[in-house]
N, C-alpha and C positions, 0 to 999 in steps of 0.2 A: 504494500500500500504506500502510495506517495502522498505527502502532505500537499494540500491545495495551496498554491501560491496566490498572491493578490490577483484578482481578475484583471486581465489586460486584453486589449484588442491587438491583433497581430501587426497592425500598421500605425499604431498610435505613436506620436512623436514626443511622448512624455520624457524621454531620456535626453532630449536636446535642451540646451541651456537657453535662457532668455536672450543672452547675448548672441547666440548662434542664430536664433530665429530672427532677431532684429537685423543682423548682418545680411541674412538672406533677403529679407524684405527690402532693405535699402538697395540691394543690387537690382531686384525686380522693379522697384520704383523708378530707377534710372532708365530702365528699358521701357517700362510701361507706367508712365505717370497716371495719376488718378483721372485726369480729364480724358486721357486716351482710353482708359479702361471703360469709362462711361460711354464713349463713342463706340467702342468695340461691342459693348453689350447691346446698344441700340442697333448696331449694324447686324449682329447675329440674329437679332429679333426681327429683322426684315425692315427696319425703319430707315429713312433717308438720313445719312450722316451730315449732308449739307444740302441746302437748296440753291436754286439758281440765283438767288439774290445775295449770296455771300460775297460777291465781288471778285471771286477767284476765277481767272480765265480758265475755261475748259480746254483741255489738250486732247486731241485725238491721237490714239496710238499710231494710226497710219499717217499722221502728220509728221512723224519723225523721219528726217532725212539726214543721214550722217550723224545721227545721235542728237540732233538739235530740233526743237519743235518749230514747225512752220507757222507763220502768222497769216491770217486771212482777214479780209475786210468785210466779207459777207458770207452767208451760208452757201451761196451758189458756188463760190470758189472752193469751199471745203468739199461739197458734193462732187464737183468736177475732179478734185484730187483723189477722192475715194474711187472714182471710176478710172483713174489712171492719167488724168490730164491736169493734175494740180501742180503747184510749184515744186520744182525739183524733179519733175517727171517729164520725159520727152513727149511732145505732142505727136499724135499719129498723123502721118502725112498722106495726102492723096497722090494720084499720078502726076498732078501738076505742081507738086511740091507744097501746095497750101494745106493748111490743117483740114483734115477730112472729117466729114460727117456721115454717119450711117443713115442712108436714105432708102425708102422703098421705091418701087418702080415709078411712082408718081412724083418723086422729088421731095416727098415729105420725110421729115426726120423720123427714123424708126425709134420707138421706145422699147426697151427690153421687156420681154414677157417674163412673168414670174418664174417660168421654167428655164429661162436662159441662164448661161453661165455668169453673165454680168449681174443679173438680178440676184442670183444665189450668192455671188461674191459680195454684193452690197449688203445683203442681209447678214452674212457672217461678220462683215466688218462693222455693221451697225451694232451688233451684239457686243463685239469686242470693244467698240468705242464707248458704249454705255457702261460696260464693266470698268473700263479704264477710268472714265471720268467720275463715276459715282463711287467707286471703291478704292482704286489704287491711289489716284492723285490726292484725294482728301486725307488719306492715311499717311502717306509720306511723299510729299511733292518732290523731294529730292530724287525720287526714283522714276521720274517720268521718262527717262531714257531706257527703262528696263523692259520695254516691250519685247525684247528678245527672250525674256523669261517666259512670258505668256505664249509666245509663238513656239518656243521649245516644248512647253507643256502640251500644247495642242498637237505637236508633231509626235511626242511620245505616245499619246493615246491613239493617234492615227496609225502608227506603225507597229504597235506592240503585237498585233495579231501575227504579222509576218515574222517578227523576232521569236515568237513562241514556238515556231516550227523550224527554226534555223538550227539544224543539227551540227553545222560547222562551229557555231558559237556555243551551242548547248548539246553536247553529245548525248547527255542523259535523256533527251527527248525521244531518242530512238529505242530506249529501254523501257520495258514494262517492269513493274515492281510488285512483289508479293510480301506479305507480312510473315516474318519469322516468329514461330511460336515456340514456347518452352522457356526453360529456366537457365540453360547453359549460356556461356558467353558466345558471342558471334565468332564464326570461324576466322574472320579477319582479326579479331582481338587475340585469339590464340596464336595466330601467325605473328602478330606484333610482339606478344609476350616472349615468344621463342627468340625473336631477333633481338629484342631489348635485353633479354636475360644475359646474353654474352657481354654486351657492352656495359651493363651495370656491374658485372663481376669485376671487370678491369677498373672501372671508375671507383668501385667500393674499395678495392685494394689501394688505389692511389690516395683516396680520401682518408683512410685510416692507417696508411703507411704499412700495409701488410704485404707479405710475399705472395704473389699470385699462385705460386706452387702449393701454398698451404691452404688455399681457399677453394673449396669445391663449389661449383656454380649453383648447386641446389641448396647450399647453405646460406647464400646471400639473401638477406631479408628483402621482401617486397615492400617498398616505401611509397606512400602517397602523400601529397602536399595539397592542402585545401585552403582556399581563401574565403573569408566571410563576406557578407554584405556590409553596406555602409557608404553607398554613393561613391563620389570621387575619392574620399578618404580611403575606402577599401580598395579601389582601383589602384591608387598610387601606392598603398601599403603592399598590395600583392606584387607590384613592380619592384618596390624597394627590397623586399625580402627575396624575391626571385632573382634580382640582379646580384645580390650578395651571395646567394646560393650558387650562382653560376661562377662567380669569382673564386669561391672556395672549393668548388668541385662537387658540392652536394647535389646540385641540380642533375648531374649525370648519374646519380644514384637512384633518382626517382623513376618509378614505373608509371605512376598516375599523377595528374594534377587536376584539380576540380575547383569550381567556384560557385558562389552564391551571389546573385545580384551584381553589385559593382565590380566584384572580382572577375565576372564574366567578360567585362569590357577588356580587361588586361589580357586575358587568355585569347580572346578573339583577335586583338591587335597583334599580339606576339606571334600567333601561328599563321597570320595572313600577310598583310602588307609589311610588317616589321621584319619578316624573314628570320624569325626566332632570335631577335636581339632585344633583350630587356632594355638595354641602354638606349636603343633607338626609340623605343616607345616613351621612355622617360624624357628624352630630349624633345620629342614631339609634344608631350604634355606641357612642357615648359613654354612652348611656343603657341600652343593651341587653346589652352584652357582660359584664355583671357583675350581681349577685354569683354567679349560678348557672351551673353547667355545663349546656349544652343538654340533656344526657341525665340530669340529676339529677332526683330525685323532685319537687323544688320546681318546676323548669322544666317538666316534663311536665304536672304538675297545672295550672300557670298557663296553658299552651297549651290544655289541654282544657277549662278553665273559661272561656276567652275566648269572646265572641260569635262563633259560626261555627267555633270551634276544633275540636270533634269532627268536623263534616262535612268541613272542609277538611284536617284532619290524617288522619283515618281513612278518609274517602271514597275517596281514591286507592288505598288498599290493597284496599278492597272491590271497586272497579272492576277493578283488575288481577286480583284473584282470580276475578271473574266471567268473565274472558276465558280462563280455563284456566291461568293462570300461578301458580306457587307463590311465596309470599312468602319472602324471605330477609332476613338481618340488615340488609343495606344498605338495603333498602326501609324498614325501621323507622328506621334512622339518618336516612335522607333526609327523611322527613316530619316527624320530631320535631326534628331539627336545624334544618331550614329553617323549620318552624313557630315555633320559639323565636327564630331570628334575624330573622324577618320579622314578629314580633309588634309591631304599630305602633299609634299613637294615631290614631283616626279621628274627626274633628270631626263627621261625620255621625251618630255614635252618641250625641252629647250632646243631651239634651232641650232644646227651645227655652227660652231664658232661663237655662239651666243653665251653671254654670262647672265642672262636673265633667268628669273625664277618664276615658274608658273605653278599654280596649285591645281589639284584635281581631287575629285571624290575618289576614295580608295577603290571603289568598284569599277573605275575606268578600265582597269585590268580585270577581265571577266572573273578570273579565279579569286580575286581578293574578297569578293562578297559571296563566295560559296564556301560554306564551312567544310564541306567534304574535301576541298582542296588541301586542307591541313594533313590529309592522308599522305601527301608527298613527304612529310617529315617523319612518318611512322613506318613506312614500308620496310626500311632497314633498321628500324629501332633506334633512330638517331635522337628522338625526343620522347619525353613522356607522353602518354595518351591523355589528351585534354577532355574533360567532361563538364559541360555546362549543365545547369540544373533548372528545373521549373516544377511546379506542383499543380495539382488539380484537387479541388475540394469534393469529396465523395460522402455519401450517406447511404444508409440501408435502403434497398430498393422499395420497401414498403413506404418510405417517407418521401420518395421523389414526388415533386409537384405535378409532373406528368410523365409520360413514357419516354420523353427525350431530355428532360431537364431535372437534375437533382434539386436545384434551387430556382426560385422565381427570379431572384436578383443574382447575377453572376459575380458581383463584387463581394469578395470574402470579408470586407469590412462592414458589410451590412448587418443589421441586427438579426436578420433571419439566419445568417451563418453562425453568429455568436451564440445564439440560443438553440442551435440544432443539437439534438441528442445523438450521441454516439456517431458523430460525423468525424471524418479524418481526412488527411491529405495523402494522395498518391504522389510519390516522387518519380519524376521523369528525368531520364538521362538524355542529353543531347551531345553526342560525341561526333567526330567527323565520320564515324562508321555508321551509326544508326541512332534513332530516337526510340525510346521505349521505357517500359516500367517493369521491374522484376516482379512486383506484386501481381501485376496483370499478365505477366508472361507473354508479352506481345511486343514486337520490335519492327520498325519500319526503316528502310535505308534512308540515310539523311538526305541523299539527293532526291528522294521521292516524297519527303515530308511536305505537306501542303497540297498534295494531289487528293482528289476524291477517291475513296476506297469503298469497296463493298465485297463481302465474302472473302476477304483476305487478298484482293487484287485491286490494282488501281483501275479506275474507269476513265481516266484522262491523263495523257502524257504531256507534261509541261516542264519547263526548266526548273532547276532547283530553286527553292525559296531563298530569297535574299537573307544573308546573314543579319542584316539590319532588322528584319522582322523577327528572326530567331532571338536576337538580343532583346527585342521588345517583350518577348515572353519571359525572359530571365530577369529583367530589371524593372523596377517600379517607375511609375510616372513621376516626373519631377514636380516638386512643389511650385506653386505659383498661380497666376491668374489664368485659369483654363479658358475663359472666354477670349482673352487677349491672344493666347496661343493659337486658338482656332481661327480667330479673326485674321491674325497675321498670315497664317498658312493659307486661308481662304483667299486673301487678297493676292497671293502670289500665284494663284491658279486660275485658269480660264473658267468661265461659268459653265456648269454642267460637267466639270471634270469628274470622271468615274461616276457618271450618273448624277444622282442627287444625294449621294451618301453624305458628303461633307456639309451640304446645305441643311439636310435633315438633322444631322448630328448637331450642327451649330445652333439651330433654332431650339432644339430640345434642351441643350445645355443653357442657352440664354434664358429659357423659361424657368429652368430649375434654379439658376442663381438669381434670377429676378425675384423669385418668391422668397428665397432665403436671405437675400441681401448681402451675401458674402460668398467668397469662392476660394478661400485659402484651403489648401489641402491639409487637413489636420487629422481627423480620425481615419479617414480612408479616401481613396481616389475614385471618384465617380467614373463610370464607363471604363473601368480598368481592364476587365477581362477581354481578351482578343478571341475572335472567332477563327477556328482552324478546322479543316476537314479531319474527321476522326478516322484514322486508319484501322480502327477496330470495329467499325460499323458493320453489323451483321457478320462478325468474324466467324462465328460457329453456327450460324443459322442453317438449319436443315440437318445438323449432325445429331446422332443419337447420344443423349446425355444422361448421366447419372442424376436422378432427381435430387439426390443429396448435394450435388455440386452443380447448380445451374450456372448458366452463362452470366458473367458480370453484367450488371445493368448498363454499364457504359456502352455495351454493344448495341443498345437500342437507339443511341443518339448519333445522328450524322455529323454533329459538331462536337468539338472538344474545346474547353476553355482552360488554358494553362496560364499560370501567373508566377510572379516572383516567389521563389522558394523561401526567401527570408521571412515570409509571412507565417511559415511553420517553424523553421529553425534556421538560425543565421549562419550555420556552418554546414558544409556539404558532407557531414559524417555519414549520412545514410548511404550515398552511392559508393563511398569508399569501404563500406562494410558489406558490399555485395558478397554473399557467401562463396561464390565461385572465384572471387578475385584473390582470396587468401592473403590479404594485406597484413603485414606483420607490424609495421610502424606507420602511424598516422601523424602527420604534422599539421596542426590546425592553427593557421594565422587568423587571429580574431581582431578585426577592426571595428567591432560593434561599439556603440557609444556607451555601453554599460560595463566595459571591461574592468572598471574599478569597483564594481558593485558585487562581485562574487557570484555572478549568475551562471557561470559556465557549467558547474556541476548539474544544475537543473536542466540546462540545455542539452548536455550530453546524455543525461538519464532519460530524457524524453525519447531520443532516437535509439539509444542502446537497449532500452527496455523492449522496443519493438523487435529488435534483433536477438533477443534472449541473451543479452550481455549486461555486464555491470562494470563501469570504469570507476576506479577508486584512486583518489589523489595519494601519491606516495609520500609526500612530505607536507601534510596539512599544517604542520607547525610553522612553516615559513609565512611570515606576514610582512606587509609593507611597512616602512618606517613612517613616522608622522611629520618629518621635516622635509618639505618639498624642495628645499635648497640643497639637500644632501645628495650627492651623486650616487650614493649607495642605497637610496631609499627603497628601490625595488630589487636589490641584490637577491639572486636566487629565484626570481619570479618571471624572468624573461623566457624561460623554457621550463614548464612544469610537467612532471611526469604523472600520467594516469594509467594505472595497470588494469588491463581488461581481463575479465574472467567470464567463463560460460556459466550461466545460471542453471541450476537443476530444474527449476520450473519457470516457465515464461510468466512474467508478471501479468496479473489479471487486469490491472489498471495502470494508467500513466497520467501525468499532468499534460494536457494539450497546450497548444500555443495561445489559447484564450484563457489559460489559467484554471481550467476545469479538470477535476479528476474524472477520467472517463475510462471506458473499456479499452483495453490495449488494442490499437488498430491492427489489422492484418498486415503481415510482412514476413517474408522468408527469414527464418532464424539463421544466424551466423554462428556455426559451431567451430569457430577458429579464434583462438586467443590472439590478441594484439595489444600493443602498447601505444598509447597516444601521448604526444608531446604538444602541450598547449602553448602557443606563442601569442600572448596578448599584446596588442599595440599599446604599450605603456609609455609614459613619459621617460625621457632619458636626459637628465640634467647635464651630464657630461657631454652629450652630443649637441643638444640645443637647449640652452638654459631657458627656464620659465616657459616651456611649451608643453602643453598637454594635448595630444592629438584628439582626445575624446571631448574636450571642452573648449578648445580654442575657437574663437568666434568664426573664423573662416573655414574650419574643418567640419562643420555640421554635415550630416548625411545628405541634406538636400541642397547644399550650395554647389552650383555647377560652374562657378567662376573662380579660378585659382591663378594667382600670379606666379611667375617663375620662381620667385623667392620662397613662396609658400610651398610649392612643389618640392623644392630643394630641401626645405626644413624637414618635411615628412620623410623624404627619402633618406636623409642623414640619420634620423631617429630609427628608421627601420633597419638600416645597415648596422648601427650600433647595437640595437636590441638583438639582432641575429648573432653578432659576434659575442655578446654577453652570454648567450645561451648555447653557443656552439659546442662547448665541451660536454654539456648535458646531452646534446643530440648524438655526439660521437659515442658517448658512454652507452646510450640505449642501443645504438646500431651494433656495437661490439657485443652487447648482452644478447641481443636477438640472434646474432650470428652464432654465438656460442650455444644457444639453446637449439637452434636448427641443426647445428653440427652434431651435438650430442644425440639428438633425436634420430638423425640419419644413421649415425654409427650404431645406436642401440638397435635400430631396425635391421641393420645389416648383420648384427650379432644374434638376431633372433629374439630380441627382447621386445615385447609388445609395448608400443608407445602409450603413454597415459591418455592422450587425447589426439584427435585428428580432426581435420576440417572436412566438411561435407555439407550437403544440403540438409537443412533443418526442416522441421515441419512448417507448413504454411497454415497460419491460423485463418 
């Protein structure tokens, strides 16, 4: 029995300081002043933001020639220009060299019929003109030369159908996908482990200064490194620890790396455009995380102006829409936040002999926004296998609101979720190999995730879903003015883009916030859950089943809603305890905002209990000092050992993420003992004086603007913290090596080992 902790909602921001919240609000106010937010709210509600009497000259998008607006003396000149005869456009000439007129046989000037190309063109331009004048210009007049963005967006939507079938760009389109069923690891993961095993043995010997001749490859411990959630603080923390691990040689000892929420950004960047260089990502963060918020007008315009920006940012939305899925706010957050974060300098775009620098959206290289492309680093076992995480809220079938939805409101922060009896979270893995859940024993190739499926087979072949959308599943929506975010994005797109999804969404949000009078993300994020095709839809339909083991109810729903796994547990312990992975040592870097409050034991108990394990702190007597100026305040706490043991009986109850004592959720038991090393992101006075990563005003979980100096401060603390705990890490690795060696030798001598790993019972 576990004691019930104080009730909490999984996405409450109670752990943030008042200073952190005020700092974040100040940044958002700079991008979105109060008067602008009021205009945004009216705009999303469908009201006019400005009338014709405001005295501002209206600018037609088609009036732009050479980037400058053209001036007209009357409406007739403007109409002529729209038809092709305006200022800056060559007049059409007749045979005699004079300006020609279209005439009928009687010499009368012909007027274009509604079906004529000229008439159609005028209609399209009329809509574009209205959108530009009523929406774009009032919002940011400085952007009147940005008609190229609108035209690029129109082009993206017009050409996406052709691109969806282009097998030269997307070879996966020629492949059909099936769902892998069962509990075992994927064949590709087994192949990876075999290749990685040899490389890890050599790295292990170098790291611990051992003679390779004395180290049997089967005795080397399998090590996993996990990063927590915590916004950019977690992202930079994962990079800081990872970079120091690479310098020390420990990174080459890892078999798995995994992340929750913000740490997923680090892994995604490292394995794609950064070419497996932590240093490159850190350098990029120092340049990229300021001065603009990712969803500010400036940032969105910059992304859409970059080479490849419109297609790589908007293309995923169009593709998703073409498969029959509606677009929600998180989809927009995903593509624009990731587009901003991954906007990088590409030397390939510099003309020969030029010293200029151009930026591009990372996905300009097709493979950079395909998570499966990270397999290129895994084929020979050169890098650890990365695993992103997301979760889904489940409840007993009898409690589903209808046959397709377990909850009426997909947002897990809603009261309906909090008060649900015996509900739990399914943990989903998103590796470059496949997406799936060990509890549900169903796995889909990563390159096929996002396709419609039925009966275990895809029903539509489309390109791999953008990594930006996958990251949207793994990371929370940023705090801030939702209406202004949507209004800014809506202004940057042509009217009717991907149907009416954005308009409908925007008006709905405007109505919601208009009633409540506030829109700060506090307790939960409205419209958080993303719609995805459920690859388990009707997976076992038609099969003869044991009535005692019916199909999971998720098979009844054509859609699946995956969300940030930090809403259940802020460390990726669950996936690192997959019973078939046999992980011996787990390194958990925790950048949570509550690392000084002693909550990790509760956090690890929640997950370990599901896996039939118990982790016990080896040295609970170690406590932090009381003097924050003392460089040794946290001595012995930078790497804390938790010994894992297999429980005789699986706990009947656990404390869930809402603070309720509930029936232990189903999960495959892990009958393999492991040791966990807890790496909390604590202050380090010797590295950076008077800086606490969990309470510093700029390092709040929801602040998405960091200066180079702030990034450097956190990286230095991470490096110092790792070094302070490195001897503990080495000691545990030696300890595990000795245990595995003794066990192997005992088995060779015919002595029955005390315990073994294997598949446990599934509750």
